NUKE-485927 format. One line per 3 residues: their letters; for each residue y, z, x of N, C-alpha, C, O. Coordinates in steps of 0.05 Angstrom, whole numbers, plus 5000, padded with zeros to 4 digits. Layout:
a	Y,Z,X,Y,Z,X,Y,Z,X,Y,Z,X  ... .
END
This chain:
mse	6849,8799,7313,6851,8828,7318,6880,8836,7315,6897,8825,7328  6886,8854,7297,6913,8863,7293,6918,8888,7309,6903,8907,7309  6941,8888,7322,6948,8910,7339,6969,8927,7325,6986,8917,7310 .
tpk	6967,8953,7329,6986,8972,7317,7014,8965,7329,7017,8964,7353  7034,8962,7312,7061,8956,7322,7072,8979,7339,7066,9002,7333  7088,8972,7359,7101,8992,7375,7125,9003,7360,7141,8988,7349 .
tgg	7126,9030,7358,7148,9043,7344,7160,9064,7362,7148,9071,7383  7183,9073,7354,7196,9095,7369,7221,9104,7356,7228,9095,7334  7236,9121,7370,7261,9131,7359,7272,9154,7375,7261,9161,7396 .
cqc	7292,9165,7364,7306,9187,7377,7292,9214,7372,7273,9216,7357  7302,9234,7385,7291,9261,7383,7293,9273,7355,7274,9286,7346  7315,9268,7341,7319,9280,7315,7308,9264,7292,7306,9274,7269 .
gav	7301,9238,7296,7290,9221,7275,7311,9205,7260,7304,9191,7242  7337,9208,7267,7358,9193,7253,7357,9163,7259,7365,9147,7242  7346,9156,7282,7344,9127,7289,7315,9122,7296,7303,9136,7313 .
rfr	7303,9102,7283,7276,9094,7288,7275,9063,7291,7291,9049,7279  7256,9053,7307,7253,9025,7310,7223,9016,7310,7205,9032,7314  7220,8990,7306,7193,8978,7307,7196,8952,7323,7216,8937,7319 .
ihg	7177,8946,7340,7178,8922,7357,7161,8900,7344,7138,8905,7336  7172,8876,7343,7157,8852,7334,7156,8834,7358,7176,8824,7368  7132,8829,7368,7128,8811,7392,7121,8828,7416,7117,8852,7414 .
elg	7119,8814,7438,7111,8827,7463,7134,8839,7479,7155,8826,7482  7131,8863,7488,7150,8875,7506,7148,8862,7533,7128,8851,7540  7170,8862,7548,7171,8849,7574,7167,8869,7596,7150,8886,7596 .
ras	7184,8866,7617,7181,8881,7642,7190,8910,7638,7211,8916,7628  7172,8927,7646,7178,8956,7647,7188,8963,7675,7176,8954,7695  7209,8978,7677,7221,8984,7703,7234,9012,7703,7237,9025,7682 .
ich	7241,9021,7726,7258,9044,7728,7283,9035,7745,7280,9021,7765  7306,9043,7736,7331,9036,7749,7343,9061,7762,7346,9082,7749  7349,9059,7787,7360,9081,7803,7391,9081,7804,7402,9099,7817 .
crm	7404,9063,7791,7434,9062,7793,7446,9088,7782,7434,9102,7766  7470,9094,7791,7483,9118,7783,7489,9119,7753,7488,9140,7740  7495,9095,7741,7500,9094,7712,7475,9102,7697,7477,9117,7677 .
cqk	7452,9093,7705,7427,9101,7691,7421,9130,7695,7412,9144,7677  7426,9140,7719,7422,9169,7724,7439,9185,7705,7429,9205,7693  7464,9178,7701,7481,9193,7683,7474,9188,7654,7474,9207,7638 .
afg	7468,9163,7646,7462,9157,7618,7437,9172,7609,7436,9181,7586  7417,9174,7627,7392,9188,7619,7393,9218,7627,7375,9233,7618  7413,9226,7642,7413,9254,7651,7389,9260,7668,7379,9283,7667 .
gff	7380,9241,7683,7355,9244,7699,7357,9230,7726,7379,9222,7735  7334,9228,7739,7333,9217,7766,7335,9187,7766,7342,9175,7786  7328,9174,7743,7329,9145,7740,7327,9138,7711,7322,9156,7694 .
gpl	7331,9113,7704,7329,9104,7677,7304,9087,7673,7302,9065,7684  7284,9097,7657,7260,9081,7651,7265,9063,7627,7271,9072,7605  7261,9036,7631,7268,9017,7611,7246,8995,7609,7232,8990,7628 .
vsa	7244,8983,7585,7227,8960,7582,7242,8939,7566,7256,8946,7547  7240,8914,7573,7255,8893,7560,7242,8887,7533,7217,8886,7530  7259,8884,7513,7250,8878,7485,7248,8848,7480,7263,8833,7493 .
pkd	7231,8840,7462,7230,8812,7455,7255,8803,7441,7267,8819,7426  7264,8779,7447,7289,8769,7434,7286,8770,7404,7266,8760,7392  7305,8783,7391,7305,8786,7362,7280,8801,7352,7271,8798,7329 .
gve	7268,8817,7369,7243,8831,7362,7245,8861,7357,7225,8874,7356  7270,8871,7355,7273,8900,7349,7283,8903,7321,7304,8892,7313  7268,8917,7305,7276,8923,7277,7284,8953,7276,7268,8970,7283 .
wtr	7308,8958,7268,7317,8986,7265,7308,8995,7237,7320,8986,7217  7288,9012,7236,7276,9020,7210,7290,9044,7198,7287,9049,7174  7305,9059,7213,7321,9081,7203,7345,9084,7221,7342,9088,7245 .
gep	7369,9082,7210,7393,9084,7226,7395,9062,7247,7378,9045,7249  7416,9064,7263,7420,9046,7286,7434,9062,7308,7448,9081,7302  7431,9053,7333,7445,9067,7354,7475,9063,7353,7485,9043,7342 .
kyf	7490,9082,7364,7518,9078,7370,7518,9069,7399,7499,9073,7414  7540,9056,7407,7541,9044,7434,7564,9054,7450,7586,9058,7440  7559,9057,7476,7580,9064,7496,7580,9042,7516,7559,9035,7528 .
qss	7603,9029,7521,7605,9008,7541,7608,9021,7568,7629,9032,7575  7586,9020,7584,7586,9034,7610,7597,9017,7633,7603,9027,7654  7599,8991,7628,7611,8973,7648,7620,8948,7634,7617,8945,7610 .
vni	7630,8929,7649,7641,8905,7637,7620,8889,7622,7627,8876,7602  7595,8889,7631,7574,8873,7618,7553,8889,7603,7536,8878,7590  7555,8915,7604,7533,8932,7594,7543,8952,7573,7564,8964,7577 .
drg	7528,8954,7552,7532,8978,7535,7505,8991,7529,7484,8978,7530  7507,9016,7524,7483,9033,7522,7482,9046,7494,7502,9058,7485  7459,9042,7481,7456,9053,7454,7443,9081,7455,7426,9086,7471 .
fce	7452,9098,7437,7442,9125,7435,7444,9135,7407,7459,9123,7391  7430,9156,7401,7432,9168,7374,7458,9185,7374,7461,9203,7391  7475,9180,7355,7500,9195,7354,7495,9224,7345,7513,9241,7349 .
ncg	7472,9229,7334,7466,9256,7323,7455,9274,7345,7464,9297,7348  7434,9265,7360,7421,9282,7380,7426,9273,7409,7419,9288,7427  7437,9249,7413,7444,9240,7440,7422,9225,7455,7426,9217,7478 .
tpl	7398,9221,7442,7376,9208,7456,7384,9180,7466,7394,9164,7450  7381,9174,7492,7386,9147,7501,7365,9128,7490,7341,9133,7491  7374,9105,7479,7355,9087,7466,7355,9058,7478,7334,9047,7481 .
tyr	7379,9048,7484,7380,9020,7492,7398,9015,7516,7416,9031,7522  7393,8993,7529,7410,8982,7550,7414,8953,7543,7396,8937,7546  7438,8946,7534,7444,8919,7525,7461,8905,7545,7481,8915,7554 .
hpg	7452,8881,7554,7465,8865,7575,7465,8836,7566,7452,8829,7547  7480,8819,7580,7482,8791,7572,7455,8777,7570,7452,8758,7555  7435,8786,7585,7408,8773,7584,7390,8784,7562,7368,8773,7558 .
gle	7398,8805,7548,7381,8815,7527,7383,8845,7524,7404,8857,7530  7362,8856,7513,7362,8885,7506,7338,8898,7519,7316,8887,7519  7342,8922,7530,7320,8938,7540,7321,8964,7525,7342,8974,7516 .
lsi	7297,8976,7522,7294,9001,7507,7284,9023,7526,7270,9018,7545  7293,9047,7521,7284,9070,7538,7254,9075,7533,7246,9078,7510  7239,9076,7554,7210,9080,7552,7204,9106,7538,7185,9108,7522 .
gsf	7219,9127,7544,7214,9153,7533,7218,9155,7503,7209,9174,7490  7232,9135,7491,7237,9136,7462,7214,9124,7446,7214,9125,7421  7194,9112,7459,7171,9100,7445,7152,9123,7437,7149,9142,7452 .
dnr	7140,9120,7414,7120,9140,7405,7096,9141,7424,7087,9163,7430  7086,9118,7432,7064,9117,7451,7074,9102,7476,7081,9079,7475  7074,9116,7498,7084,9105,7523,7063,9099,7543,7069,9091,7566 .
ddl	7038,9104,7536,7015,9102,7555,7014,9075,7569,7006,9073,7593  7020,9053,7555,7018,9027,7567,7045,9015,7577,7047,8991,7580  7064,9033,7581,7091,9024,7589,7097,9033,7618,7120,9040,7624 .
apk	7078,9033,7635,7082,9041,7663,7101,9022,7676,7097,8997,7675  7122,9032,7689,7141,9014,7703,7126,8997,7725,7108,9007,7739  7134,8972,7726,7122,8953,7745,7141,8946,7768,7132,8934,7788 .
iqv	7166,8955,7766,7185,8949,7787,7207,8970,7787,7213,8982,7766  7219,8975,7810,7242,8993,7813,7267,8976,7818,7266,8957,7835  7288,8982,7804,7313,8967,7806,7334,8985,7819,7334,9009,7815 .
nya	7352,8973,7835,7373,8988,7849,7362,9011,7866,7372,9033,7866  7341,9005,7880,7326,9024,7896,7344,9037,7917,7340,9061,7923  7363,9023,7928,7381,9034,7948,7397,9057,7938,7407,9073,7953 .
sri	7401,9059,7911,7417,9080,7899,7400,9104,7891,7411,9123,7879  7374,9104,7897,7357,9126,7888,7366,9153,7901,7378,9153,7922  7359,9174,7888,7362,9201,7899,7341,9203,7920,7317,9199,7914 .
pwv	7348,9211,7945,7328,9210,7967,7302,9225,7962,7281,9216,7969  7304,9248,7948,7279,9264,7945,7263,9256,7921,7242,9268,7915  7271,9235,7906,7256,9227,7882,7228,9218,7890,7210,9219,7874 .
eti	7225,9208,7915,7198,9199,7924,7178,9221,7928,7154,9216,7930  7187,9246,7930,7169,9268,7935,7167,9288,7913,7153,9309,7916  7179,9283,7890,7179,9304,7869,7150,9310,7859,7145,9332,7851 .
fdq	7133,9290,7859,7106,9295,7849,7087,9306,7870,7063,9310,7864  7097,9310,7894,7082,9324,7915,7085,9354,7912,7071,9369,7926  7102,9363,7895,7108,9392,7892,7085,9405,7877,7070,9393,7862 .
pvh	7082,9432,7881,7061,9446,7868,7064,9445,7837,7086,9443,7827  7042,9447,7823,7042,9447,7794,7042,9477,7785,7027,9493,7795  7059,9482,7765,7061,9509,7754,7036,9515,7738,7031,9501,7718 .
nda	7020,9535,7746,6995,9541,7733,6992,9568,7720,6970,9578,7716  7015,9580,7713,7014,9606,7700,7006,9603,7670,7021,9593,7654  6981,9611,7664,6970,9607,7637,6987,9620,7615,6991,9609,7594 .
dyy	6999,9644,7621,7015,9658,7601,7040,9641,7594,7049,9641,7571  7051,9628,7614,7074,9610,7609,7068,9589,7589,7083,9584,7570  7045,9576,7592,7037,9554,7574,7030,9565,7546,7034,9550,7527 .
vrq	7019,9589,7544,7014,9601,7518,7041,9605,7503,7043,9599,7480  7061,9615,7518,7088,9619,7506,7100,9592,7497,7113,9590,7477  7096,9571,7513,7106,9545,7506,7094,9534,7481,7108,9521,7465 .
eqi	7069,9539,7476,7055,9530,7452,7066,9544,7427,7062,9534,7405  7079,9567,7430,7089,9582,7407,7117,9573,7399,7127,9583,7379  7129,9556,7414,7156,9546,7408,7155,9529,7383,7137,9511,7380 .
isf	7173,9533,7365,7175,9517,7341,7194,9494,7347,7218,9498,7352  7184,9470,7346,7199,9446,7353,7212,9433,7328,7199,9432,7307  7237,9425,7330,7250,9410,7309,7251,9380,7316,7264,9365,7302 .
qhp	7237,9372,7336,7236,9345,7345,7220,9328,7326,7199,9337,7315  7229,9303,7320,7215,9285,7303,7187,9279,7315,7184,9276,7339  7166,9278,7298,7139,9272,7309,7139,9243,7320,7155,9227,7313 .
dhd	7119,9238,7337,7117,9211,7349,7102,9192,7331,7081,9181,7338  7112,9189,7307,7102,9169,7288,7122,9167,7265,7137,9186,7260  7121,9145,7250,7138,9142,7227,7127,9159,7204,7103,9161,7200 .
tda	7146,9172,7189,7138,9188,7166,7162,9190,7147,7184,9193,7156  7156,9189,7122,7177,9194,7102,7179,9223,7096,7199,9232,7083  7160,9239,7105,7160,9267,7099,7178,9284,7117,7183,9307,7112 .
wps	7189,9271,7139,7205,9286,7158,7231,9294,7145,7245,9277,7133  7239,9320,7146,7264,9328,7133,7288,9315,7147,7289,9312,7171  7307,9307,7131,7330,9292,7142,7350,9310,7154,7367,9300,7170 .
kgl	7351,9335,7148,7371,9354,7159,7399,9343,7156,7416,9346,7174  7404,9330,7133,7431,9320,7128,7437,9294,7141,7460,9286,7142  7417,9280,7152,7422,9255,7166,7426,9232,7146,7430,9209,7154 .
END
């Protein structure tokens, strides 16, 4: 049985990847560096197979965020893509085209979490139908969640 390869990339499509082999542990990291790198409440990451990431379009640029860590991102749109450490490479879960089977199995640096992060999904859901109709009318320039040669390069 052949399985569809895992693919992903940045928001603008300048950097794309394909995974060869099995992904490892999916996690969320609550450290302050991940919060800043992702611009969010935590960093969702999954470990990549050793030598199992093929960059099919472009490659990330890297920022060394600490003595042992550098973080890859698209230099064009800023999408966080990788977390590289002495033990290997992790990829941002949100950059995968299909994320359904990448549910985090562990939380890392839990003591550094934002205290209210545990209750954010207890909040009411916005149910204004007109709001969602307006959202559907937005024209997105984001790369589709699949590989395509037809995507305009916009000078990339």
